[in-house]
C-alpha positions in Angstrom: -0.1 -0.2 -0.3 1.4 3.2 -1.3 0.6 6.1 1.3 1.3 10.2 0.6 -0.8 13.5 0.8 -1.1 13.0 -2.7 -0.5 10.3 -5.1 0.0 10.2 -9.0 -0.8 7.0 -10.5 0.7 5.9 -14.2 -0.4 2.3 -15.1 0.8 1.1 -18.1 1.8 -1.7 -20.9 4.2 -1.2 -23.4 4.5 2.6 -23.2 8.3 2.9 -23.3 7.6 5.4 -26.4 5.8 8.1 -24.4 7.0 7.0 -20.9 10.1 8.7 -20.3 8.8 12.2 -21.3 5.7 11.8 -18.9 7.8 10.6 -15.9 10.6 13.4 -16.6 7.0 15.8 -16.2 6.6 14.3 -13.2 10.1 14.4 -11.5 9.8 18.1 -12.5 7.3 18.4 -9.8 9.2 20.6 -6.8 10.5 18.1 -4.1 8.9 20.5 -1.2 5.6 19.4 -2.9 4.3 16.3 -1.0 3.3 13.6 -3.6 4.3 9.9 -4.6 4.2 8.5 -8.3 3.1 4.9 -8.3 4.1 3.4 -11.7 2.2 0.2 -12.1 3.6 -2.1 -14.7 1.5 -4.5 -16.6 4.1 -6.9 -17.5 5.4 -4.6 -20.5 8.0 -6.4 -22.8 9.1 -2.8 -24.8 11.7 -1.4 -22.3 9.0 0.4 -20.0 9.8 -1.6 -17.3 13.6 -0.4 -17.1 12.6 3.1 -17.7 10.4 2.9 -14.6 12.9 1.1 -12.7 15.4 3.8 -13.4 13.2 6.8 -12.3 12.3 4.8 -9.3 16.0 4.2 -8.5 17.0 7.9 -8.7 14.0 9.6 -7.4 12.6 8.1 -3.8 8.9 9.6 -4.7 8.5 6.7 -7.3 7.5 3.7 -6.6 7.5 0.7 -9.2 5.2 -2.1 -9.2 5.3 -4.8 -12.1 2.2 -7.7 -11.7 3.4 -10.7 -12.0 0.7 -11.2 -15.0 -0.7 -9.0 -17.1 -4.0 -8.1 -15.6 -5.6 -6.3 -18.3 -5.8 -2.4 -18.7 -8.8 -2.0 -16.3 -7.7 -4.1 -13.8 -4.5 -2.4 -14.1 -6.0 1.2 -13.3 -8.3 -0.5 -10.2 -5.0 -2.0 -8.7 -3.6 1.5 -8.7 -6.4 3.1 -6.9 -7.4 0.0 -4.6 -3.1 0.1 -3.2 -3.1 3.7 -2.8 -4.2 5.8 0.4 -4.0 9.6 0.0 -6.1 12.7 0.6 -5.8 13.2 -3.1 -5.0 10.8 -6.3 -5.2 10.9 -9.6 -4.5 8.6 -12.6 -2.1 9.8 -15.6 -1.9 8.0 -18.8 1.7 6.9 -19.7 1.4 9.0 -22.8 0.6 12.1 -21.2 2.4 15.2 -20.4 1.5 17.9 -18.2 
């Protein structure tokens, strides 16, 4: 269970083409903002997992979870929400730039 004042979850599957730019946008959030980033990998096979792991290793605001098997898009989004405890929560598409 990931706990924080605010959580931005990025559920993804095979989004390597876009994921790095999306995570760079999140990384740019000032460190004093009380937010955590929950990266939920649905068994990607295109290098997305390695990108997410690198961000989690470099910045402790990122948590990278890899499902043992692909649980489908809806299941991945539901997992992200059900395993988060926060006052504020949002999903962010792995190909979205903010």
